[in-house]
C-alpha positions as CSV (number, residue, x, y, z in Angstrom):
1,M,0.0,0.0,0.0
2,N,3.0,2.3,0.4
3,D,3.2,2.9,-3.3
4,L,-0.2,4.5,-3.5
5,A,-0.4,8.2,-4.2
6,P,-2.5,9.9,-1.4
7,E,-4.6,11.8,-4.0
8,S,-5.7,8.4,-5.5
9,W,-7.7,7.4,-2.5
10,Q,-8.1,9.9,0.3
11,Y,-11.2,11.6,-0.8
12,R,-11.1,14.5,1.6
13,E,-7.7,15.5,0.2
14,A,-8.9,14.9,-3.3
15,N,-12.0,17.1,-2.8
16,T,-9.9,20.1,-1.7
17,R,-8.5,20.1,-5.2
18,A,-11.8,19.0,-6.9
19,L,-12.7,20.5,-10.2
20,S,-16.3,19.5,-10.5
21,L,-17.7,19.7,-7.0
22,P,-17.2,23.5,-6.5
23,A,-18.8,23.9,-9.9
24,L,-22.1,22.7,-8.5
25,S,-22.2,25.5,-5.9
26,E,-21.0,28.1,-8.4
27,A,-23.8,27.2,-10.8
28,L,-26.4,27.3,-8.1
29,C,-25.2,30.7,-6.8
30,E,-25.4,32.0,-10.4
31,L,-29.0,30.6,-10.8
32,V,-30.0,32.4,-7.5
33,D,-28.5,35.7,-8.9
34,E,-30.6,35.2,-12.0
35,G,-33.8,34.9,-10.0
36,V,-34.3,31.1,-10.1
37,P,-35.9,30.0,-6.8
38,V,-33.2,27.5,-6.0
39,M,-33.2,25.4,-2.8
40,A,-30.3,23.0,-2.0
41,G,-29.9,20.2,0.4
42,T,-27.7,17.3,1.3
43,A,-27.6,14.3,3.6
44,D,-24.6,15.3,5.8
45,L,-22.2,15.5,2.9
46,Q,-21.9,19.2,2.1
47,Y,-18.1,18.9,2.3
48,S,-18.0,15.9,-0.1
49,N,-20.2,17.4,-2.7
50,G,-19.2,21.1,-2.4
51,L,-22.5,22.4,-1.3
52,N,-20.9,24.0,1.7
53,L,-19.9,26.8,-0.6
54,F,-23.6,27.4,-1.5
55,A,-24.6,27.0,2.2
56,D,-22.1,29.8,3.1
57,A,-23.4,32.1,0.4
58,H,-27.2,31.4,0.8
59,P,-27.8,29.8,4.3
60,D,-31.5,30.6,3.9
61,R,-31.7,28.4,0.8
62,F,-29.8,25.4,2.2
63,V,-31.2,22.5,4.2
64,Q,-28.9,20.0,6.0
65,F,-31.1,16.9,6.2
66,G,-28.6,14.7,8.1
67,I,-28.3,11.0,7.3
68,S,-31.9,10.8,6.1
69,E,-31.7,10.5,2.3
70,Q,-35.2,9.2,1.7
71,N,-36.7,12.1,3.8
72,M,-34.5,14.5,1.8
73,V,-36.0,13.3,-1.5
74,S,-39.6,13.5,-0.3
75,A,-39.0,16.9,1.2
76,A,-37.5,18.1,-2.1
77,A,-40.6,17.0,-3.9
78,G,-42.7,19.0,-1.4
79,L,-40.5,22.0,-2.0
80,A,-41.0,21.7,-5.7
81,T,-44.8,21.8,-5.3
82,T,-44.4,25.3,-3.7
83,G,-42.6,26.7,-6.8
84,M,-39.0,26.1,-5.6
85,V,-36.4,24.3,-7.7
86,P,-34.7,21.9,-5.3
87,Y,-31.2,20.5,-5.8
88,V,-30.4,17.6,-3.4
89,A,-27.2,15.7,-3.3
90,T,-25.7,12.6,-1.7
91,F,-23.6,9.6,-2.7
92,A,-25.1,8.1,-5.9
93,S,-25.3,4.7,-4.3
94,F,-27.6,6.0,-1.6
95,L,-29.6,8.2,-3.9
96,A,-30.4,5.9,-6.7
97,L,-30.8,2.7,-4.7
98,L,-31.9,3.6,-1.2
99,C,-34.2,6.3,-2.4
100,C,-35.6,4.6,-5.4
101,E,-39.2,4.4,-4.2
102,Q,-39.3,8.0,-3.1
103,I,-37.8,9.1,-6.4
104,R,-40.3,7.0,-8.3
105,M,-43.4,8.0,-6.5
106,D,-42.7,11.5,-5.1
107,V,-40.6,13.0,-7.8
108,A,-40.9,11.1,-11.2
109,Y,-44.6,10.1,-11.0
110,C,-45.5,13.6,-10.0
111,N,-43.2,15.0,-12.7
112,L,-41.7,17.6,-10.4
113,P,-38.7,19.8,-11.1
114,V,-36.4,18.1,-8.5
115,R,-32.7,17.9,-9.4
116,L,-31.1,14.8,-7.9
117,I,-27.3,15.0,-7.6
118,G,-25.7,11.6,-7.2
119,H,-22.0,12.1,-6.6
120,H,-19.1,9.7,-6.3
121,T,-20.6,7.5,-8.9
122,G,-19.4,4.2,-10.2
123,I,-16.3,3.0,-8.4
124,A,-15.2,6.4,-7.3
125,L,-15.5,5.4,-3.6
126,G,-13.2,2.5,-4.2
127,F,-12.2,1.6,-0.6
128,Y,-15.7,2.1,0.8
129,G,-16.9,-1.1,-0.8
130,T,-20.0,-2.4,-2.5
131,S,-22.4,-0.4,-0.4
132,H,-20.9,2.8,-1.7
133,H,-20.3,1.7,-5.3
134,A,-22.9,3.0,-7.8
135,T,-22.8,0.9,-10.9
136,E,-26.5,0.5,-11.4
137,D,-27.8,4.0,-11.1
138,I,-28.1,4.9,-14.8
139,A,-30.1,1.7,-15.4
140,I,-32.5,2.6,-12.5
141,M,-32.9,6.2,-13.4
142,R,-33.4,5.8,-17.1
143,A,-36.2,3.3,-16.4
144,L,-38.2,5.9,-14.5
145,A,-40.8,7.8,-16.6
146,N,-40.2,11.6,-16.9
147,M,-36.7,11.4,-15.5
148,V,-33.8,13.1,-17.4
149,V,-30.4,11.5,-16.8
150,V,-27.2,13.6,-17.2
151,S,-23.6,12.5,-16.7
152,P,-21.2,15.4,-17.2
153,A,-17.6,14.8,-18.0
154,D,-15.9,17.5,-15.9
155,G,-16.5,20.6,-13.8
156,P,-17.1,23.0,-16.6
157,S,-19.7,20.8,-18.3
158,L,-21.3,20.1,-14.9
159,K,-21.6,23.9,-14.3
160,A,-23.0,24.5,-17.8
161,L,-25.6,21.7,-17.6
162,I,-26.7,22.6,-14.0
163,K,-27.2,26.2,-15.2
164,E,-29.4,24.9,-18.1
165,S,-31.4,22.8,-15.7
166,G,-32.6,25.8,-13.7
167,T,-35.6,26.6,-15.9
168,R,-36.5,23.1,-17.2
169,P,-39.8,21.6,-15.9
170,E,-38.9,17.9,-15.6
171,P,-37.1,15.9,-12.8
172,M,-33.5,15.3,-13.5
173,Y,-30.7,13.0,-12.2
174,F,-27.1,14.3,-12.4
175,R,-24.4,11.8,-12.1
176,I,-21.1,13.2,-10.9
177,S,-17.8,11.3,-10.4
178,R,-15.3,11.8,-7.6
179,G,-14.8,15.5,-8.3
180,H,-11.1,15.0,-9.1
181,D,-11.7,15.0,-12.8
182,P,-9.4,16.2,-15.6
183,V,-10.8,19.1,-17.6
184,V,-12.3,18.1,-21.0
185,Y,-14.0,21.4,-21.9
186,E,-12.5,24.9,-21.9
187,D,-15.5,26.1,-23.9
188,T,-19.0,24.9,-22.8
189,S,-21.0,27.2,-25.0
190,N,-22.2,24.3,-27.2
191,L,-23.4,22.0,-24.4
192,R,-27.1,21.4,-24.3
193,I,-29.1,18.8,-22.3
194,G,-30.2,16.2,-24.8
195,K,-27.6,17.0,-27.4
196,A,-24.3,15.0,-27.5
197,V,-21.0,16.7,-28.1
198,M,-19.5,15.4,-31.3
199,G,-16.0,15.9,-32.7
200,P,-14.8,14.6,-36.0
201,L,-16.1,11.0,-36.5
202,G,-13.7,8.1,-37.0
203,T,-13.7,5.8,-40.0
204,D,-12.4,2.8,-38.1
205,A,-14.4,3.1,-34.9
206,N,-16.3,5.6,-32.8
207,I,-16.5,5.8,-29.0
208,I,-19.6,6.9,-27.3
209,A,-18.7,7.7,-23.6
210,C,-20.2,9.5,-20.6
211,G,-18.9,10.9,-17.4
212,M,-15.4,10.2,-16.3
213,A,-14.9,7.9,-19.3
214,V,-15.0,10.8,-21.8
215,Y,-11.5,12.0,-20.9
216,G,-10.1,8.5,-21.2
217,A,-11.9,8.1,-24.5
218,H,-10.2,11.1,-25.9
219,E,-6.9,9.9,-24.6
220,A,-7.5,6.5,-26.2
221,A,-8.4,8.1,-29.5
222,S,-5.2,10.1,-29.5
223,L,-3.1,7.0,-28.8
224,L,-4.8,5.1,-31.6
225,A,-4.3,8.0,-34.0
226,E,-0.6,7.6,-33.5
227,E,-1.0,4.0,-34.8
228,G,-2.9,5.2,-37.8
229,I,-6.4,4.1,-36.5
230,S,-9.2,6.6,-37.0
231,V,-11.4,6.9,-33.9
232,G,-14.0,9.5,-33.1
233,V,-15.3,10.4,-29.6
234,I,-18.9,11.4,-28.7
235,D,-19.7,12.7,-25.3
236,M,-23.2,11.4,-24.6
237,H,-23.5,13.5,-21.4
238,T,-27.3,13.1,-21.6
239,I,-28.3,9.5,-21.4
240,K,-32.0,10.2,-21.3
241,P,-33.2,11.6,-23.6
242,L,-30.5,10.0,-25.7
243,D,-29.3,11.8,-28.8
244,R,-30.3,9.2,-31.4
245,D,-28.9,11.2,-34.3
246,A,-25.5,11.1,-32.8
247,V,-25.7,7.4,-32.3
248,L,-26.8,6.8,-35.9
249,A,-24.0,9.2,-37.2
250,A,-21.4,7.2,-35.3
251,S,-22.7,3.9,-36.6
252,D,-22.9,5.1,-40.2
253,A,-19.4,6.5,-40.1
254,A,-17.5,3.4,-39.0
255,P,-18.1,-0.4,-38.7
256,L,-17.5,-0.4,-35.0
257,V,-19.1,1.6,-32.1
258,M,-17.9,1.1,-28.6
259,T,-19.7,2.6,-25.5
260,V,-17.6,3.3,-22.4
261,E,-19.1,4.0,-19.0
262,E,-18.2,3.6,-15.3
263,H,-21.3,1.5,-14.8
264,N,-22.6,-2.0,-15.4
265,I,-22.7,-2.7,-19.1
266,L,-26.3,-3.9,-18.6
267,G,-28.9,-1.1,-18.6
268,G,-26.7,1.9,-18.8
269,L,-25.3,3.9,-21.7
270,G,-24.4,0.7,-23.6
271,G,-27.9,-0.6,-23.3
272,A,-29.4,2.7,-24.4
273,V,-27.2,2.8,-27.5
274,A,-27.9,-0.9,-28.3
275,E,-31.6,-0.1,-28.3
276,V,-31.2,2.6,-30.9
277,L,-29.0,0.4,-33.1
278,A,-31.3,-2.5,-32.9
279,E,-34.4,-0.5,-33.6
280,T,-32.9,1.1,-36.6
281,S,-31.3,-2.0,-38.1
282,R,-27.8,-0.4,-38.3
283,S,-25.0,-2.7,-39.4
284,A,-22.3,-1.3,-37.2
285,R,-21.0,-3.7,-34.5
286,L,-21.5,-2.6,-30.9
287,V,-19.1,-3.3,-28.1
288,R,-20.1,-2.3,-24.6
289,H,-17.2,-1.5,-22.3
290,G,-17.6,-0.9,-18.5
291,I,-18.2,-3.1,-15.5
292,R,-19.0,-6.5,-16.8
293,D,-22.1,-7.4,-14.6
294,E,-20.2,-7.9,-11.4
295,Y,-19.8,-6.3,-8.0
296,S,-16.7,-4.2,-8.3
297,L,-13.5,-5.0,-6.5
298,I,-12.4,-2.9,-3.5
299,A,-9.3,-0.8,-4.1
300,P,-8.2,2.9,-4.7
301,P,-10.3,4.4,-7.5
302,T,-7.3,5.0,-9.7
303,H,-6.3,1.4,-9.4
304,L,-9.9,0.3,-10.2
305,Y,-10.0,2.5,-13.2
306,R,-6.9,0.7,-14.5
307,H,-8.2,-2.7,-13.6
308,Y,-11.5,-2.2,-15.4
309,Q,-9.7,-0.5,-18.3
310,L,-11.5,2.8,-17.9
311,D,-8.5,5.0,-18.3
312,G,-7.0,6.0,-21.7
313,P,-4.6,3.1,-22.2
314,G,-7.2,0.6,-21.0
315,I,-9.8,1.9,-23.4
316,R,-7.3,1.8,-26.2
317,D,-6.5,-1.8,-25.5
318,R,-10.2,-2.8,-25.4
319,L,-10.9,-1.0,-28.7
320,L,-7.9,-2.8,-30.3
321,D,-9.2,-6.1,-29.1
322,A,-12.6,-5.2,-30.6
323,L,-11.1,-4.2,-33.9
324,R,-9.3,-7.6,-34.0
325,G,-12.5,-9.4,-33.1
326,E,-11.0,-10.5,-29.7
327,E,-13.4,-8.7,-27.4
328,Q,-14.8,-10.6,-24.4
């Protein structure tokens, strides 16, 4: 264990340098300044999700619910009925799984503008174990009627998409990683909920990624370009509603499409893309890359990202295997 870099696993230290978590409070403060009736709350995790910054700026608009996640979701639904726009945050594993009934009945069924912020998604809380890993949350949330599902790649995109959410009428689930995310976007002016971000498409393969996997996908595409392999990257930050046109463009441009997500390959981004390709009879082959229907190992997150090949070199290797027809 002595060879582990502290920033790879001590989340308190990592959060002090977080790129995406302060962006949440920054976006909410700007929405308040613009007149949006924002309320924010958390389940005893304001220092893990960055909402302490919002609480300091607007204590009258912040509720500390304590370790009472289900009550927090139901209270947020109640606030939404009064005309407020509530943003409530806790670990994604607690929010999507523990609170599923409250989200389904109090928020989604009633079609209320509650913003559910699930942070430390996937395997980001590596050492905390299975109870804290969230590799099923996309599947759960995208199956709920009325629910919009958003998985930003970094802090700037999180801020831009949270800002856009302020005036939308539907319930939304935001999926945030560990906060210690490399920056993908310097310019977020073209980010829109429901519209994927597309660069030049590849002629050999195209990667459709979300969340923390977007940076690794770009890194993998750069490594493959050095080998003469043309690979495009699509940031599918909105998983529901899915940008079907982007999926079809990727499949028409190259014979192989690979989805990459920090999530079970069943029911998540890969499942959503598979549905589109099957329904439109596209001929491109699909490879889903992520957690292969298992409970994740317990280790530092950076080590888990390498083990599950969710970093740049790992994605490159998986794509090469797929191009050779050797994928698992």
